[in-house]
N, C-alpha and C positions, 0 to 999 in steps of 0.2 A: 419505586426504587427497591431493589433487592439487596438486603444487607448480607455481607459475608458472615458466615457462622463459623465459630471455632470448630475445627475438625469436620467441617461441612455437615454438622448435625444441628438441626434447628433447636433442639432442646438445650443446647449448650449456650444459646444466645437469645433466649426468649424476649429479653427486654431491649434488644438492639433497635427496635422501632423507636424507643425513647430518644436515642441520639439523632435519628433521622428527623423526628418531629422538632427537636431543638434546633437543628440545622436550618429549618425552614419555618421560622416563627410567623411569617406572613400568611401561611396556609391555615385556614380556619376550619376546614372540613377534612376529616381523615377517615379512610376506610382501610382495613387490614385484611389480608388474605394470604393463603398459602396452599401449596400442593402437597398432598400426602402428609408426611410427618410435619412439614412446614405449616400445613393447614391446622393440624391439631394444636400446634404451638401458637398459631395466630388466634385460634379460638380461646386458648388460655389467656393470651394477652388481652383479648377483647373482654373476657370475663373480669379481668383485673382492672380494666380501664374503660368500662362501658359508658361512663359519664363523659368521656372525651372523644368518643368515636361515633361515626355516623353509619357504619356498616361493617359487615364481616362476609368475606367470600371464601367458601370452602371448595377448593379445586380437588376433586377426587379424594376427599378427606372427611373425617369426623372426629369430634373430640372424645376424650376418654370418658367423660360423663355427660350423657345426653340430658339428664335432669336439669343441669345448670343452664340449659338453653331453651327450655320450655318457657314461653312467654318472655323471651329475652327482649330487653328494651330497645335494641337496635336491630335494623333489618338484616336478615341473613339470606345469602344466595348459596345454594348447593348445586354444583355442576358435577354431573355423574356420567361417566362413559359406560355405555351398555355392555361393553366387552371387558371391562375392568373387573378382575377377580374380587376386588373390594366393593363392588357395586351393591351387593346385598347388605353389607354393613352400612354403607352410605345411605341406602334407602331406609334402613331402620332408623338412622339418625333423623333423616328428613321426616319420616312418619311421626316421630316424637315431637317435632317442632313445626309440623305442617301448618298450624294455625297462624304462625307468625313468621313464616319463611317462604322463599320461592325456590323452586327446583327446575333445573334444565337437564334433560337427559340427551346426551349426544349419542345417537344411534350409530353403532359401529366403532365408537371410540374406545380406546383402551387406556391403561394407566400411564405408560411412558410417553405417549404422544402429547401429553399436556406440556411437556418440556422438549428438550432436544438432547437426549442422551441415548446411548446404545441399548441393545437388547437388555431386557429385565427378565430375570428368571421367573417363571410361573405367571407372567403377564398374559392376558388374553390376546388373541390375534385380532388386530383391528381390521375392519372391513372398509375403512375409509383412510385416506392419506393423512399424514401428520399435518400437512398444510390445511386440509379441509377441517380436521378436528380443531386445530388452533384458530382458524377463522370463526368457527362456531363458538369457541370459548371467548374470543375477543368480542364477538357480537353480543353474547349473553352478558358479559361483564359490562360493556358500555351501556346496554339497555338498563341493567340494574343501577349503574351509577347515575344515569339520567333520571331515574325515579327518585333519587335522593336530593336532587336540587330543589 
C-alpha cells in the first residue's frame, strides 16, 4: 500500500505507515520501502521502528546517515539502476552496509522508470524499457520478500 503524503512529499508524512499498520492488525510481518526521497523516509521509519519491521527496501535511494544502517538488525535490499545519476551515492550506501544487505543492479535502468511519471530533469537515459525495468524491480522485490518467510 502506498500512503498519500501531504504535498506529495514523503518527509511530510514519515509516520503514515503507522496508520496502515493499524488498519491491518492481522498482518504480523511488515516490510517498508520507498523510491528516491520516499526510500530515505522509509529508512528513517525503519530506524525508528526496527523492532517491529522485517525488512527495508531502498528503490533508487539511500538514507541521510549511512552509519545508522551498518549492522542494521533487519534485512535491507538496495535496488540501483545503472543509468540513474544517483547510482554512485546509492552504491556508497550499499558499500557501507554490504555485510548485512543485498544489492540488485538493474543494467540500463534509470531513476524515473521505477515509477510511472514523465521526464525527470538530469535523469540518465535508460537503455531498457520502463516495463523491463519494472519487471526486474518486481522480481528482485519478490525474491527478497521470499527470503524473509
